[in-house]
DOMIGU-258016 format. One record per residue (C-alpha): residue number from 1; x, y, z. Coordinates in Angstrom, 1 decimal. Layout:
> NUM	X	Y	Z
...
This chain:
> 1	0.0	0.0	-0.1
> 2	1.0	3.6	-0.1
> 3	2.3	5.1	2.9
> 4	-0.9	6.6	4.8
> 5	-1.6	8.4	8.0
> 6	-2.7	6.0	11.0
> 7	-6.0	7.9	11.0
> 8	-6.8	7.0	7.6
> 9	-6.0	3.3	7.9
> 10	-8.1	3.3	10.8
> 11	-11.0	4.6	9.0
> 12	-10.5	2.0	6.1
> 13	-10.1	-0.8	8.7
> 14	-13.2	0.2	10.8
> 15	-10.8	0.5	13.9
> 16	-10.7	2.6	16.9
> 17	-7.3	4.6	16.7
> 18	-5.1	5.0	19.9
> 19	-1.8	7.3	19.5
> 20	-0.7	9.5	16.6
> 21	-3.3	10.1	14.0
> 22	-0.7	11.7	11.8
> 23	1.8	9.1	11.8
> 24	2.7	7.5	8.4
> 25	2.5	3.8	7.9
> 26	3.5	1.6	5.4
> 27	4.2	0.4	2.7
> 28	4.3	-3.2	4.2
> 29	1.4	-5.1	5.8
> 30	2.5	-8.2	7.8
> 31	1.3	-10.8	10.0
> 32	4.8	-12.3	10.9
> 33	6.7	-10.2	13.4
> 34	10.1	-11.3	11.7
> 35	8.9	-9.6	8.5
> 36	8.3	-6.2	10.1
> 37	10.3	-3.7	8.3
> 38	10.3	-0.1	9.3
> 39	7.1	1.5	8.6
> 40	5.2	-1.6	8.5
> 41	1.8	-2.3	9.8
> 42	1.7	-5.3	12.1
> 43	-1.7	-7.3	12.1
> 44	-1.8	-9.4	15.3
> 45	-3.8	-12.4	14.2
> 46	-4.9	-15.1	16.5
> 47	-3.5	-18.6	15.5
> 48	-4.1	-22.3	16.3
> 49	-0.8	-22.5	18.6
> 50	0.2	-18.6	19.0
> 51	-1.4	-15.2	19.3
> 52	0.0	-12.4	17.0
> 53	-0.7	-10.1	20.0
> 54	2.1	-11.8	22.0
> 55	4.6	-10.7	18.9
> 56	3.5	-7.2	18.5
> 57	6.3	-5.6	20.6
> 58	8.8	-7.7	18.6
> 59	7.3	-6.1	15.6
> 60	7.6	-2.8	16.9
> 61	11.3	-3.4	17.8
> 62	11.8	-4.5	14.4
> 63	10.4	-1.1	13.0
> 64	6.8	-1.6	12.6
> 65	5.1	2.0	12.8
> 66	1.6	0.8	13.8
> 67	-0.4	-2.3	14.9
> 68	-4.0	-3.7	14.3
> 69	-5.0	-5.4	17.1
> 70	-8.3	-6.9	18.9
> 71	-7.1	-5.3	22.2
> 72	-5.1	-2.6	23.5
> 73	-1.6	-3.0	24.3
> 74	1.2	-1.3	25.8
> 75	3.2	0.0	22.7
> 76	4.9	3.3	21.8
> 77	3.2	3.3	18.2
> 78	-0.4	3.9	17.2
> 79	-2.7	1.0	17.6
> 80	-5.7	0.2	15.2
> 81	-8.1	-1.6	17.5
> 82	-10.9	-3.7	16.3
> 83	-13.2	-6.4	17.5
> 84	-11.5	-9.0	15.4
> 85	-8.2	-8.6	13.7
> 86	-8.8	-10.8	10.8
> 87	-11.9	-8.9	9.9
> 88	-10.0	-5.8	10.5
> 89	-7.3	-6.7	7.9
> 90	-10.2	-7.8	5.6
> 91	-11.8	-4.4	6.0
> 92	-8.4	-2.6	5.2
> 93	-7.6	-4.7	2.1
> 94	-11.1	-4.1	0.8
> 95	-10.8	-0.6	1.2
> 96	-7.6	-0.3	-0.4
> 97	-8.8	-2.4	-3.4
> 98	-11.9	-0.2	-4.0
> 99	-9.8	3.0	-3.9
> 100	-7.2	1.4	-6.3
> 101	-10.0	0.1	-8.8
> 102	-11.5	3.7	-8.9
> 103	-7.9	4.9	-10.1
> 104	-7.9	2.2	-12.7
> 105	-6.7	-0.9	-11.0
> 106	-7.7	-4.4	-12.9
> 107	-8.3	-7.3	-10.8
> 108	-8.0	-11.0	-11.9
> 109	-9.5	-13.9	-9.9
> 110	-8.1	-17.4	-10.5
> 111	-9.6	-20.7	-9.1
> 112	-9.8	-24.3	-9.8
> 113	-9.0	-27.7	-8.3
> 114	-5.5	-27.6	-9.5
> 115	-3.2	-25.6	-11.2
> 116	-4.2	-22.4	-9.5
> 117	-0.6	-21.2	-8.4
> 118	1.1	-22.1	-11.6
> 119	-1.5	-20.3	-13.4
> 120	-1.3	-17.3	-11.4
> 121	2.3	-17.2	-11.9
> 122	1.8	-17.1	-15.5
> 123	-0.8	-14.3	-15.5
> 124	1.3	-12.4	-13.2
> 125	4.3	-12.9	-16.0
> 126	1.8	-11.9	-18.7
> 127	0.4	-8.8	-17.3
> 128	3.8	-7.7	-15.7
> 129	4.8	-6.6	-19.3
> 130	2.1	-4.3	-19.2
> 131	2.2	-2.7	-16.0
> 132	2.9	-3.1	-12.2
> 133	1.3	-6.1	-10.8
> 134	0.6	-7.5	-7.5
> 135	0.4	-11.2	-7.0
> 136	0.6	-13.6	-4.1
> 137	3.7	-15.6	-3.1
> 138	3.2	-19.0	-3.5
> 139	-0.5	-20.3	-2.8
> 140	-1.5	-17.4	-0.6
> 141	-5.3	-18.1	-1.5
> 142	-7.5	-18.1	1.5
> 143	-9.3	-15.8	3.8
> 144	-5.7	-14.5	5.3
> 145	-3.6	-14.6	2.1
> 146	-6.1	-12.8	-0.2
> 147	-6.5	-9.9	1.7
> 148	-2.7	-9.7	2.9
> 149	-1.9	-9.9	-0.6
> 150	-4.4	-7.1	-1.5
> 151	-2.9	-4.7	0.8
> 152	0.1	-4.5	-1.6
> 153	-1.6	-2.5	-4.2
> 154	-0.5	1.4	-4.6
> 155	-1.8	4.1	-6.6
> 156	0.6	2.9	-9.2
> 157	-0.5	-0.7	-9.3
> 158	-2.2	-1.5	-12.7
> 159	-3.1	-5.3	-12.0
> 160	-4.0	-7.4	-8.9
> 161	-4.0	-11.1	-9.4
> 162	-5.9	-12.9	-6.7
> 163	-5.8	-16.6	-6.3
> 164	-8.9	-18.2	-4.7
> 165	-8.9	-21.5	-3.0
> 166	-12.1	-22.9	-1.3
> 167	-13.0	-25.4	1.4
> 168	-16.7	-24.8	1.4
> 169	-19.4	-23.4	-0.7
> 170	-19.3	-19.5	-0.3
> 171	-15.5	-19.4	0.3
> 172	-14.9	-18.0	-3.2
> 173	-17.9	-15.6	-3.0
> 174	-16.4	-14.2	0.3
> 175	-13.0	-13.7	-1.4
> 176	-14.6	-11.9	-4.3
> 177	-16.0	-9.3	-1.9
> 178	-12.6	-8.4	-1.1
> 179	-11.0	-8.4	-4.3
> 180	-14.0	-8.0	-6.7
> 181	-12.7	-9.4	-9.9
> 182	-12.8	-7.8	-13.6
> 183	-11.7	-11.0	-14.9
> 184	-12.4	-14.4	-13.3
> 185	-10.3	-17.5	-14.3
> 186	-11.7	-21.0	-13.9
> 187	-9.1	-23.7	-14.7
> 188	-10.7	-26.8	-13.7
> 189	-13.1	-28.8	-11.5
> 190	-11.6	-32.1	-10.0
> 191	-11.5	-33.9	-6.8
> 192	-9.5	-31.7	-4.5
> 193	-11.3	-31.4	-1.2
> 194	-13.9	-33.9	-2.1
> 195	-14.2	-35.0	1.6
> 196	-15.2	-31.7	2.6
> 197	-17.4	-30.8	-0.3
> 198	-19.0	-34.1	-0.6
> 199	-19.4	-34.1	-4.3
> 200	-17.7	-32.9	-7.7
> 201	-21.2	-30.9	-8.4
> 202	-20.4	-29.1	-5.0
> 203	-16.9	-28.3	-5.9
> 204	-18.3	-26.9	-9.4
> 205	-20.9	-24.9	-7.2
> 206	-18.2	-23.3	-5.2
> 207	-15.8	-22.5	-8.0
> 208	-18.4	-21.0	-10.0
> 209	-19.0	-18.2	-7.5
> 210	-16.0	-16.5	-9.0
> 211	-18.0	-16.0	-12.4
> 212	-21.2	-15.1	-10.5
> 213	-19.2	-12.3	-9.0
> 214	-18.4	-10.6	-12.4
> 215	-20.6	-7.8	-13.8
> 216	-21.5	-7.6	-17.5
> 217	-18.3	-5.6	-18.4
> 218	-16.1	-8.4	-17.1
> 219	-14.8	-11.5	-18.7
> 220	-15.1	-15.2	-17.5
> 221	-12.2	-17.0	-18.5
> 222	-13.1	-20.9	-18.9
> 223	-11.7	-24.2	-19.6
> 224	-13.8	-25.2	-22.6
> 225	-12.5	-28.7	-22.1
> 226	-14.0	-29.4	-18.7
> 227	-17.6	-29.6	-18.7
> 228	-18.3	-28.4	-15.2
> 229	-16.4	-25.3	-16.0
> 230	-17.9	-24.7	-19.6
> 231	-21.2	-24.9	-18.0
> 232	-20.4	-21.9	-15.7
> 233	-20.9	-19.7	-18.9
> 234	-24.6	-20.1	-18.0
> 235	-24.0	-18.6	-14.4
> 236	-22.7	-15.0	-15.3
> 237	-23.6	-12.0	-17.4
> 238	-20.0	-11.4	-18.3
> 239	-18.4	-12.0	-21.7
> 240	-17.1	-15.5	-22.3
> 241	-13.5	-16.2	-23.2
> 242	-12.8	-19.9	-23.6
> 243	-9.5	-21.8	-24.0
> 244	-8.7	-25.5	-25.0
> 245	-5.5	-27.5	-25.6
> 246	-7.2	-29.8	-28.0
> 247	-8.3	-27.5	-30.6
> 248	-10.6	-24.2	-31.2
> 249	-13.5	-24.3	-28.7
> 250	-17.0	-23.5	-29.8
> 251	-18.6	-20.4	-28.6
> 252	-17.7	-17.5	-26.7
> 253	-16.7	-13.9	-27.2
> 254	-12.9	-14.7	-27.5
> 255	-11.4	-18.1	-28.1
> 256	-7.7	-19.2	-27.5
> 257	-6.3	-22.5	-28.3
> 258	-3.1	-24.5	-29.0
> 259	-1.9	-26.0	-32.1
> 260	1.4	-27.9	-33.1
> 261	2.1	-29.0	-29.7
> 262	5.5	-30.8	-28.8
> 263	7.9	-31.3	-25.8
> 264	11.5	-31.4	-25.3
> 265	13.4	-34.1	-23.4
> 266	12.4	-32.4	-20.1
> 267	8.8	-32.3	-20.9
> 268	8.7	-28.7	-21.3
> 269	6.1	-28.2	-24.1
> 270	6.1	-25.6	-27.0
> 271	3.0	-25.0	-29.2
> 272	1.5	-22.4	-31.5
> 273	-0.8	-20.0	-29.5
> 274	-4.0	-19.3	-31.7
> 275	-6.7	-16.8	-31.3
> 276	-8.9	-14.5	-33.3
> 277	-6.0	-12.2	-33.1
> 278	-3.6	-14.2	-34.8
> 279	-0.8	-16.9	-34.2
> 280	2.5	-16.7	-32.1
> 281	4.9	-19.3	-30.9
> 282	5.3	-20.3	-27.1
> 283	7.9	-22.5	-25.4
> 284	7.3	-23.0	-21.8
> 285	9.7	-23.5	-19.1
> 286	7.8	-25.5	-16.8
> 287	7.4	-29.2	-17.2
> 288	4.4	-31.2	-17.8
> 289	1.7	-31.1	-20.7
> 290	-1.0	-29.7	-17.9
> 291	1.2	-26.5	-18.2
> 292	-0.3	-25.7	-21.6
> 293	-3.8	-25.2	-20.3
> 294	-2.4	-23.0	-17.5
> 295	-0.5	-21.0	-20.3
> 296	-3.8	-20.7	-22.5
> 297	-5.7	-19.4	-19.5
> 298	-3.2	-16.7	-18.9
> 299	-3.0	-15.6	-22.6
> 300	-7.0	-15.2	-22.7
> 301	-6.5	-13.2	-19.6
> 302	-4.1	-11.1	-21.2
> 303	-6.3	-10.8	-24.5
> 304	-9.4	-9.9	-22.3
> 305	-7.5	-7.2	-20.7
> 306	-6.3	-5.5	-24.1
> 307	-2.9	-6.9	-24.4
> 308	-1.5	-7.9	-27.8
> 309	-0.7	-11.5	-28.8
> 310	3.0	-11.5	-29.5
> 311	3.7	-9.6	-26.5
> 312	1.5	-12.3	-24.4
> 313	3.4	-15.2	-26.4
> 314	7.0	-13.5	-25.4
> 315	5.8	-13.3	-21.8
> 316	4.8	-16.9	-21.6
> 317	8.1	-18.1	-23.1
> 318	10.2	-16.1	-20.7
> 319	8.2	-16.9	-17.5
> 320	10.3	-19.1	-15.3
> 321	8.6	-21.2	-12.6
> 322	8.0	-18.8	-9.6
> 323	6.6	-20.9	-6.9
> 324	8.7	-23.8	-5.4
> 325	8.0	-27.7	-5.4
> 326	5.7	-27.6	-8.5
> 327	7.3	-29.9	-11.2
> 328	10.8	-28.4	-9.8
> 329	13.3	-30.5	-11.9
> 330	17.1	-30.7	-10.6
> 331	19.9	-32.7	-11.7
> 332	22.1	-34.3	-9.1
> 333	25.7	-34.1	-9.5
> 334	25.8	-37.7	-10.8
> 335	22.9	-37.2	-13.4
> 336	19.9	-38.5	-11.3
> 337	17.0	-36.3	-12.4
> 338	14.5	-35.3	-9.3
> 339	11.2	-33.9	-9.9
> 340	9.9	-32.2	-6.8
> 341	6.1	-31.7	-7.2
> 342	5.7	-31.9	-3.5
> 343	3.8	-28.8	-2.8
> 344	0.3	-30.4	-3.1
> 345	-1.6	-33.3	-4.5
> 346	-5.1	-34.5	-5.6
> 347	-6.2	-37.1	-8.0
> 348	-5.8	-34.7	-11.2
> 349	-2.4	-33.2	-10.2
> 350	-1.0	-36.5	-9.2
> 351	-2.2	-38.1	-12.7
> 352	-0.7	-34.9	-14.6
> 353	2.8	-35.4	-12.6
> 354	2.7	-39.0	-13.4
> 355	2.1	-38.6	-17.0
> 356	4.9	-35.9	-17.3
> 357	7.3	-38.5	-15.4
> 358	6.5	-40.9	-18.0
> 359	7.6	-38.7	-20.7
> 360	11.0	-38.1	-18.8
> 361	12.2	-41.5	-19.5
> 362	15.9	-41.5	-20.3
> 363	17.8	-44.2	-22.3
> 364	18.5	-47.2	-20.2
> 365	17.1	-45.3	-17.2
> 366	14.3	-46.2	-14.9
> 367	11.3	-44.2	-13.5
> 368	10.7	-44.1	-9.6
> 369	7.8	-42.5	-8.0
> 370	7.8	-41.5	-4.3
> 371	4.0	-41.1	-3.7
> 372	2.3	-40.0	-0.5
> 373	-1.2	-39.3	0.4
> 374	-3.6	-37.1	-1.2
> 375	-5.6	-35.6	1.7
> 376	-9.1	-34.4	2.2
> 377	-10.7	-37.0	-0.3
> 378	-13.3	-38.5	2.3
> 379	-14.9	-41.6	1.2
> 380	-13.1	-41.8	-1.9
> 381	-9.6	-41.8	-0.3
> 382	-9.1	-45.3	-0.7
> 383	-10.1	-46.0	-4.1
> 384	-8.5	-42.9	-5.2
> 385	-5.2	-43.9	-3.9
> 386	-5.5	-47.6	-5.4
> 387	-6.2	-45.8	-8.9
> 388	-3.1	-43.7	-8.4
> 389	-1.0	-46.6	-8.0
> 390	-2.5	-48.4	-10.9
> 391	-2.0	-45.4	-13.1
> 392	1.8	-45.2	-12.1
> 393	2.0	-48.9	-13.3
> 394	0.0	-48.3	-16.5
> 395	2.3	-45.4	-17.3
> 396	5.4	-47.8	-17.1
> 397	6.8	-46.4	-13.8
> 398	9.3	-49.1	-12.8
> 399	9.1	-48.6	-9.1
> 400	6.7	-46.9	-6.5
> 401	7.8	-46.0	-3.1
> 402	4.5	-45.2	-0.8
> 403	4.3	-43.2	2.1
> 404	1.6	-42.1	4.4
> 405	-1.6	-43.4	5.7
> 406	-2.6	-44.8	2.2
> 407	0.8	-46.2	1.3
> 408	-0.6	-49.6	1.1
> 409	-3.5	-48.8	-1.3
> 410	-1.2	-46.9	-3.6
> 411	1.3	-49.8	-3.5
> 412	-1.7	-52.2	-4.0
> 413	-2.7	-50.5	-7.2
> 414	0.9	-50.4	-8.6
> 415	1.5	-54.1	-8.0
> 416	-1.9	-54.9	-9.9
> 417	-0.4	-53.4	-13.0
> 418	3.0	-55.2	-12.7
> 419	4.7	-52.4	-11.1
> 420	7.2	-52.9	-8.3
> 421	6.0	-51.1	-5.2
> 422	7.0	-50.9	-1.6
> 423	5.7	-49.0	1.6
> 424	7.9	-46.7	3.6
> 425	7.0	-46.0	7.1
> 426	8.1	-42.4	7.1
> 427	9.9	-39.8	5.1
> 428	13.3	-41.0	6.0
> 429	12.5	-44.6	5.1
> 430	11.4	-43.2	1.8
> 431	14.7	-41.7	1.2
> 432	16.6	-44.8	2.2
> 433	14.4	-46.8	-0.1
> 434	14.9	-44.4	-3.0
> 435	18.5	-44.2	-2.5
> 436	18.9	-47.9	-2.5
> 437	17.1	-48.3	-6.2
> 438	18.2	-45.1	-8.0
> 439	21.0	-44.6	-10.4
> 440	22.4	-41.7	-12.5
> 441	20.1	-42.3	-15.5
> 442	16.8	-42.7	-13.6
> 443	14.1	-40.0	-13.0
> 444	12.5	-39.8	-9.4
> 445	9.1	-38.0	-9.0
> 446	8.3	-36.9	-5.3
> 447	4.6	-36.0	-4.8
> 448	2.1	-35.8	-2.0
> 449	-0.2	-33.4	-0.3
> 450	1.2	-30.6	1.7
> 451	0.7	-32.5	5.1
> 452	3.3	-34.8	4.1
> 453	5.8	-32.5	3.6
> 454	7.8	-34.7	1.0
> 455	9.9	-31.9	-0.4
> 456	12.4	-33.1	2.2
> 457	12.6	-36.4	0.5
> 458	13.5	-34.5	-2.7
> 459	15.9	-32.4	-0.9
> 460	17.7	-35.5	0.7
> 461	18.0	-37.3	-2.7
> 462	19.6	-34.2	-4.0
> 463	22.1	-33.7	-1.1
> 464	25.0	-34.9	-3.2
> 465	25.1	-31.6	-5.4
> 466	22.5	-29.5	-7.3
> 467	22.6	-28.3	-10.7
> 468	19.3	-26.6	-11.4
> 469	17.9	-26.9	-15.1
> 470	18.2	-23.8	-17.1
């Protein structure tokens, strides 16, 4: 945010102000006292294990110029006192976005069951060529991350990219009230959080809240090849932009698709980007065929916001993977290739990662998959894990090392397809098992839901020396 007087911040946050009303605060807004730079506003959020109020004095010592709190503290800086700190942060972010939109800010909201963060990074890269962009770091896509990211907008910000996750019907709608989108991007509807939603239809209802929030002057960017997403065109008055990997979509006010698709030895795909505005070549730097759809969504977003096709293609080609542990390819000193896709997992993203692994096989090399639990799938958990093991076997994976509560289900599915599989009791056992079977020409995929923290497995496998791929 721009530096503002404490009194102005209090008004935006709906807070009672204690202290110097003229004190200037900003530009940073932080919830971690260790990140408090001089001038920052520290928001004292309550947590499951710690209370931010206990760290407010540390934030001030670090340079925070004001604090947003739910109870008065003894501090030498202005205090913005609210009944609920998260509600205060939300109100502040909402006010800052409204003010910025009045000055021309365009907001892009992105949701989907998988691929949100990769798409967000590509959208930010495309729009960044046209003007200053604020976008979340990593997967900052919930009731805390969305408003905290939004506080980064200033009078000079041209675009805000808001990634929107959901664990219940109504979550996306609530996030849209904080950052009302001009463009709403829905990538896909899959089985992520199926245990919480109960059905894929309920997931589709929740994701579609994004396009329902658009007005008639906005754009709904929809995956034409996902029937749940394509059907969302009937849920909005906005203009429709469709994207598809397999060919030109039917209908819509704007269409974007890929032709002449190919891939290099590292499964980095290239294609010709096609729209009514012409054609342009794109070569992606992130691995996996699923990245093509993410790139098409970003291209459609750029076109909807008035960018030129050649510039969009150039930005997509130049975009480096910006978020950790998502199809992150690293070659060890002896040549072993490790694919760290351990940030999160659901049946759709797990299948996409396994297909990418299958395309990475090297001459005389084997494919090894270290796979962990896909969480929050509810009653479908057992069958979903068996199915992933079966897919690994069908795709030609030579060995599966399974870890977690559903490790035996994964291993059972793999063995059904003739794939060697073993169960590791924990992360360290998975490292030992993988280290015992891999050689310099092999490729290892590491993937599971965030709760299993399997990125540590990838890190240990790479410990002999890293050489990131350019």
